[in-house]
DRENDO-1510 file (C-alpha; in Angstrom, 1 decimal, always signed):
<recs>
REC; n; res; u; v; w
REC; 1; UNK; -4.5; -22.3; -5.4 .
REC; 2; UNK; -1.7; -24.4; -4.1 .
REC; 3; UNK; +0.9; -22.0; -5.6 .
REC; 4; UNK; -0.7; -19.0; -3.9 .
REC; 5; UNK; -0.8; -20.9; -0.6 .
REC; 6; UNK; +2.9; -21.5; -0.9 .
REC; 7; UNK; +3.5; -17.8; -1.6 .
REC; 8; UNK; +1.4; -17.0; +1.5 .
REC; 9; UNK; +3.4; -19.4; +3.6 .
REC; 10; UNK; +6.7; -17.8; +2.5 .
REC; 11; UNK; +5.4; -14.4; +3.4 .
REC; 12; UNK; +4.1; -15.6; +6.8 .
REC; 13; UNK; +7.4; -17.3; +7.4 .
REC; 14; UNK; +9.3; -14.1; +6.8 .
REC; 15; UNK; +7.1; -12.1; +9.3 .
REC; 16; UNK; +8.3; -13.7; +12.5 .
REC; 17; UNK; +12.1; -13.2; +12.1 .
REC; 18; UNK; +11.4; -9.7; +10.7 .
REC; 19; UNK; +9.4; -8.9; +13.9 .
REC; 20; UNK; +12.2; -10.1; +16.1 .
REC; 21; UNK; +14.7; -8.1; +14.2 .
REC; 22; UNK; +12.6; -4.9; +14.4 .
REC; 23; UNK; +12.2; -5.4; +18.2 .
REC; 24; UNK; +16.0; -6.0; +18.6 .
REC; 25; UNK; +16.9; -3.0; +16.6 .
REC; 26; UNK; +14.2; -0.6; +18.0 .
REC; 27; UNK; +14.5; -1.2; +21.8 .
REC; 28; UNK; +17.5; -0.8; +24.1 .
REC; 29; UNK; +18.6; -4.0; +25.9 .
REC; 30; UNK; +16.9; -3.2; +29.1 .
REC; 31; UNK; +13.5; -2.9; +27.4 .
REC; 32; UNK; +13.7; -5.8; +25.0 .
REC; 33; UNK; +12.2; -8.3; +27.5 .
REC; 34; UNK; +9.1; -6.3; +27.8 .
REC; 35; UNK; +8.9; -5.8; +24.0 .
REC; 36; UNK; +9.3; -9.5; +23.4 .
REC; 37; UNK; +6.7; -10.3; +26.0 .
REC; 38; UNK; +4.1; -8.0; +24.4 .
REC; 39; UNK; +5.0; -9.4; +21.0 .
REC; 40; UNK; +4.5; -12.9; +22.3 .
REC; 41; UNK; +1.2; -12.0; +24.0 .
REC; 42; UNK; -0.2; -10.7; +20.6 .
REC; 43; UNK; +1.1; -13.9; +18.8 .
REC; 44; UNK; -0.9; -16.1; +21.3 .
REC; 45; UNK; -3.9; -13.8; +21.7 .
REC; 46; UNK; -4.7; -13.1; +18.0 .
REC; 47; UNK; -5.2; -16.7; +16.9 .
REC; 48; UNK; -7.3; -17.5; +19.9 .
REC; 49; UNK; -9.6; -14.5; +19.8 .
REC; 50; UNK; -9.6; -13.8; +16.1 .
REC; 51; UNK; -11.7; -16.8; +14.9 .
REC; 52; UNK; -14.1; -16.4; +17.8 .
REC; 53; UNK; -14.6; -12.7; +17.1 .
REC; 54; UNK; -14.9; -13.3; +13.4 .
REC; 55; UNK; -17.5; -16.0; +13.9 .
REC; 56; UNK; -19.5; -13.7; +16.2 .
REC; 57; UNK; -19.3; -10.9; +13.6 .
REC; 58; UNK; -20.5; -13.1; +10.8 .
REC; 59; UNK; -23.4; -14.5; +12.8 .
REC; 60; UNK; -24.4; -11.1; +14.2 .
REC; 61; UNK; -24.3; -9.0; +11.0 .
REC; 62; UNK; -27.7; -8.5; +9.5 .
REC; 63; UNK; -27.2; -6.2; +6.6 .
REC; 64; UNK; -25.3; -3.3; +8.1 .
REC; 65; UNK; -26.4; -3.6; +11.7 .
REC; 66; UNK; -25.1; -5.7; +14.7 .
REC; 67; UNK; -27.4; -7.5; +17.1 .
REC; 68; UNK; -25.6; -7.5; +20.4 .
</recs>
C-alpha cells in the first residue's frame, strides 16, 4: 500500500508542472494571466468543494435515488 501511495504521489507531483507547461504553450502572453487565474481557481475550489459534495452524495444516496 505504501509503494502505491508513493507512485500516486509521483504522478500527482508531475501534474502541476505539466499543467503550467500546457498553459504556457497553449496561450499567447496576453492571455496567460487569465488562464493561470482560472487554473488557480480550480486548484483551490476542487479540494474545498470535492469532499463536501462527496460526503453529501454518500449520505444522500439510497440505492439509485437521491434525497434532496
